[in-house]
C-alpha positions, 0 to 999 in steps of 0.5 A: 805494486807502487810505494809512496812515502808521505812526509806530512799530512799535507802530502797525504791530502795532496795525494788524496786530492789528486786521486779524487780527480782521477776517480769515476763511478764504480771505482772501489778503493780498499784501505788497510793499516793499523789503527791510527795509520791515517785511513780516515784522514786519507778518506776525508781528503779524498771526499773533499776532492770529490766535492763532498762538503759534509763532515766525513768521519769514520762510520765504525758504528753505522758501517756505511756512510754515504755522501753527495759530491761530484760523484756519490761517495760511499765510506765503509768501515767493515771492522764490525763485520769480522764475524758476520756473513751478512750481505749489506747489498754490496752489489748496489754499493759497488756497482752503482754510480758511486765511488766506494772506500772500504776500511778493513776490506780484508774482512769482506774480501769475497764481496769486493769487486775483483778490480779495485785499488788496494791501499795499505797505510803504514805509520813510520813517524808521527806525520810520515806514512808509507802508502803501498798501492796494489792495483787490481785490473788495467784501469787501476794500473793506469790510475797508479801510473798517473798518480806517481808521475 
């Protein structure tokens, strides 16, 4: 587990851009955190780093939004699936050629790839956040080591 404090929105954006540079097809990032913690803000910066030029916003009512960039980018907000056993084609999403970010990922834990990067975001002050990174798998361990250099 790795912990990083972001002291500003700029810190969060820079972190997301650095992470985006390291991502490859089939990488999965799960995001957890309270409402307003910064999950969507982080995701927008990550998408920017992946070369997405369209406006990225939370897919709360559509569950999945897909974007084109350096790599295809899937943004999932599975909050509304809390009481559902619906299979939305997870294998195609997670094992295709895209990078996937899943907000409220604990709600589909059984459908997630075993190896992934978990990020929890905690609000400390108005613009200060604590990021807790939990890598699952060797690739994500190495990725975290590179991120915190």
